[in-house]
C-alpha positions as CSV (number, residue, x, y, z in Angstrom):
1,M,-132.1,-43.4,64.1
2,S,-130.3,-42.7,67.3
3,I,-127.1,-40.8,67.6
4,F,-125.4,-44.0,68.9
5,N,-126.3,-45.9,65.7
6,I,-125.0,-43.0,63.5
7,R,-121.7,-42.9,65.4
8,S,-121.4,-46.7,65.1
9,K,-121.9,-46.6,61.4
10,A,-119.5,-43.7,60.9
11,R,-117.0,-45.5,63.0
12,H,-117.4,-48.7,61.0
13,Q,-116.8,-46.7,57.7
14,V,-113.7,-45.1,59.2
15,D,-112.4,-48.5,60.2
16,E,-113.0,-49.9,56.8
17,A,-111.2,-47.0,55.2
18,Q,-108.2,-47.4,57.5
19,I,-108.1,-51.1,56.6
20,K,-108.1,-50.3,52.9
21,V,-105.3,-47.7,53.4
22,A,-103.3,-50.3,55.3
23,N,-103.8,-52.9,52.6
24,W,-102.8,-50.4,49.9
25,K,-99.6,-49.5,51.8
26,L,-98.8,-53.2,52.2
27,A,-99.4,-53.8,48.5
28,C,-97.2,-50.8,47.5
29,F,-94.5,-52.0,49.8
30,A,-94.6,-55.5,48.3
31,L,-94.5,-54.0,44.8
32,F,-91.6,-51.8,45.7
33,L,-89.7,-54.7,47.2
34,L,-90.4,-56.8,44.0
35,C,-89.0,-54.0,41.8
36,V,-85.9,-53.7,44.0
37,L,-85.3,-57.5,43.7
38,Q,-85.8,-57.4,40.0
39,A,-83.4,-54.5,39.6
40,V,-80.8,-56.3,41.6
41,G,-81.3,-59.4,39.6
42,I,-80.9,-57.6,36.3
43,I,-77.6,-56.1,37.5
44,V,-76.1,-59.2,39.1
45,Y,-77.5,-62.2,37.2
46,P,-75.6,-61.7,33.9
47,N,-72.4,-62.3,35.7
48,F,-73.5,-65.9,36.4
49,I,-74.8,-66.7,32.9
50,K,-73.1,-69.7,31.2
51,I,-73.6,-70.3,27.5
52,H,-73.2,-73.7,25.8
53,H,-71.9,-73.6,22.2
54,P,-72.3,-76.6,20.0
55,P,-71.1,-78.1,17.7
56,D,-67.6,-78.6,19.3
57,T,-68.4,-82.0,20.8
58,S,-64.7,-82.8,21.7
59,K,-65.4,-81.3,25.1
60,S,-68.0,-79.3,27.0
61,M,-67.8,-75.8,25.7
62,L,-68.8,-73.3,28.4
63,T,-68.1,-69.6,28.1
64,T,-69.0,-66.6,30.3
65,L,-71.1,-63.7,29.0
66,N,-69.3,-61.5,26.5
67,E,-66.6,-64.1,25.9
68,I,-66.1,-65.0,22.2
69,P,-65.9,-68.7,21.6
70,S,-63.2,-70.3,19.4
71,A,-65.8,-71.7,17.0
72,Q,-67.1,-68.2,16.3
73,V,-63.5,-66.8,15.7
74,Q,-62.6,-69.7,13.4
75,G,-65.9,-69.5,11.4
76,F,-65.5,-65.7,11.0
77,S,-61.9,-66.0,9.9
78,F,-62.7,-68.6,7.2
79,M,-65.7,-66.7,5.9
80,I,-63.8,-63.5,5.4
81,L,-60.7,-65.4,4.0
82,Q,-62.9,-67.3,1.5
83,Q,-64.6,-64.1,0.3
84,L,-61.4,-62.2,-0.1
85,N,-59.9,-65.0,-2.2
86,N,-63.0,-65.8,-4.2
87,L,-61.8,-64.2,-7.5
88,K,-63.8,-64.6,-10.6
89,D,-62.9,-63.8,-14.2
90,D,-60.2,-61.1,-13.9
91,G,-59.0,-61.6,-10.3
92,V,-57.0,-58.3,-10.3
93,Y,-60.1,-56.2,-10.4
94,T,-62.2,-58.6,-8.3
95,A,-59.7,-58.5,-5.5
96,Q,-60.0,-54.7,-5.2
97,N,-63.7,-54.9,-5.2
98,Q,-63.8,-57.6,-2.6
99,L,-61.5,-55.5,-0.4
100,T,-63.8,-52.5,-0.6
101,R,-66.8,-54.6,0.2
102,L,-65.2,-56.4,3.2
103,R,-63.3,-53.4,4.6
104,C,-65.4,-53.4,7.8
105,F,-64.1,-56.8,8.6
106,M,-60.4,-55.9,8.5
107,T,-58.3,-53.5,10.5
108,E,-57.1,-50.4,8.6
109,D,-53.5,-51.6,8.5
110,Y,-54.4,-55.0,7.1
111,Y,-56.8,-53.4,4.6
112,Y,-54.1,-51.1,3.1
113,L,-51.6,-53.9,3.1
114,K,-54.0,-56.1,1.0
115,L,-54.9,-53.1,-1.1
116,R,-51.3,-52.4,-2.0
117,T,-50.8,-56.1,-2.9
118,A,-53.9,-56.0,-5.2
119,Q,-52.7,-52.8,-6.8
120,N,-49.2,-54.2,-7.5
121,A,-50.9,-57.3,-9.0
122,A,-52.9,-55.1,-11.3
123,L,-49.5,-53.9,-12.8
124,S,-48.3,-57.5,-13.5
125,V,-49.3,-59.1,-16.8
126,K,-49.1,-62.7,-15.3
127,D,-51.6,-61.8,-12.6
128,R,-54.3,-60.9,-15.0
129,N,-57.2,-63.1,-16.1
130,R,-56.7,-65.2,-13.0
131,A,-59.5,-66.9,-11.0
132,M,-59.2,-68.5,-7.6
133,S,-61.5,-70.2,-5.1
134,V,-60.7,-71.2,-1.5
135,Y,-62.4,-74.1,0.3
136,S,-62.3,-75.4,3.8
137,D,-60.2,-78.5,4.6
138,I,-61.2,-79.4,8.2
139,P,-58.4,-80.9,10.4
140,P,-59.2,-83.5,13.0
141,N,-59.5,-81.0,15.8
142,P,-60.5,-77.7,14.1
143,Y,-61.1,-75.7,17.3
144,E,-57.6,-76.5,18.6
145,Q,-56.3,-74.4,15.7
146,V,-57.5,-71.2,17.4
147,K,-54.9,-69.9,19.9
148,K,-56.2,-67.3,22.3
149,L,-53.6,-64.6,23.0
150,T,-55.7,-62.2,25.1
151,S,-59.4,-61.8,25.7
152,T,-59.6,-59.8,22.5
153,S,-57.0,-61.4,20.1
154,W,-56.4,-64.8,18.6
155,N,-54.1,-66.6,16.2
156,V,-56.1,-68.7,13.8
157,K,-54.8,-71.5,11.6
158,L,-57.0,-72.3,8.6
159,Y,-56.5,-75.5,6.6
160,T,-57.8,-74.9,3.1
161,T,-57.7,-76.1,-0.5
162,I,-57.1,-73.7,-3.4
163,T,-58.3,-74.1,-7.0
164,E,-56.8,-71.5,-9.3
165,S,-56.7,-70.9,-13.1
166,A,-55.1,-68.4,-15.4
167,N,-56.5,-67.6,-18.8
168,G,-58.8,-70.6,-18.5
169,E,-55.9,-73.0,-17.8
170,L,-56.0,-74.8,-14.5
171,I,-52.8,-74.3,-12.5
172,K,-53.9,-75.4,-9.0
173,D,-56.5,-78.1,-8.4
174,S,-57.6,-78.5,-4.8
175,V,-54.0,-77.8,-3.5
176,P,-53.9,-77.8,0.4
177,F,-52.7,-74.5,1.9
178,L,-52.3,-73.3,5.5
179,Y,-53.3,-69.7,6.4
180,N,-52.2,-68.3,9.7
181,L,-54.2,-65.2,10.6
182,Q,-54.4,-62.6,13.4
183,V,-57.9,-61.9,14.6
184,V,-59.0,-59.1,17.0
185,A,-62.2,-58.2,18.7
186,D,-63.5,-54.8,17.5
187,N,-67.1,-53.6,18.0
188,S,-66.5,-50.1,16.9
189,D,-69.1,-50.1,14.1
190,P,-71.8,-52.8,14.7
191,S,-73.9,-51.3,11.9
192,C,-71.2,-52.3,9.4
193,N,-69.7,-55.3,11.1
194,E,-72.2,-57.3,13.1
195,Y,-69.6,-60.0,14.2
196,G,-67.5,-57.7,16.4
197,L,-64.3,-59.3,14.9
198,K,-61.7,-58.1,12.4
199,I,-58.8,-59.7,10.7
200,A,-55.7,-57.8,11.7
201,G,-53.0,-59.5,9.7
202,E,-51.2,-62.7,8.7
203,N,-48.5,-64.3,10.9
204,D,-47.0,-66.0,7.9
205,V,-47.4,-66.2,4.1
206,P,-49.9,-68.9,3.0
207,R,-48.0,-72.2,3.1
208,R,-48.5,-75.1,0.8
209,I,-49.0,-78.2,3.0
210,R,-48.3,-81.0,0.6
211,T,-48.4,-81.8,-3.1
212,E,-49.9,-84.9,-4.5
213,I,-48.4,-86.2,-7.7
214,K,-50.6,-88.5,-9.7
């Protein structure tokens, strides 16, 4: 084999190696560019996300990311209200147990206010052996009953019916009541409260809406 052939073969191998290096550089640059674009997308794209929330069919319900929809605020409010007032057998002791169980879903001020009310009821003979249940009474436009005050606070009106008995005697039978609650966003302890909402107080005492006489 001549020296010329050896040099040509070596030159050919060098050229192939240089082409491979160039291809690897191009591939690495393309991969780097793809990673940069993906990182930019992860940072920027959430700001443009819109979420559609059924079942409020009265209008299109679009919210931005991290915005809490009225339907969620109302559903949370009624769920906690119903559980707080679901008193079986001796409601005096049930009320305190319910408060302890649901403490994560109330602000500290509201919790201690309700606790004092329950403790005072425990001293009253007429409040013993009482049972009560609260049910939803849906108004024509339920989501319009949620008034947004700030991005993290709401006033919520809940139309309910109450059934109550004392010593086994029925004293309220599906009587309509209106509750007016204050709700705030609070994600301080997601392990205890997965909803990120808390009841902060009552704007007014529960109000009897109407009385039907039969």
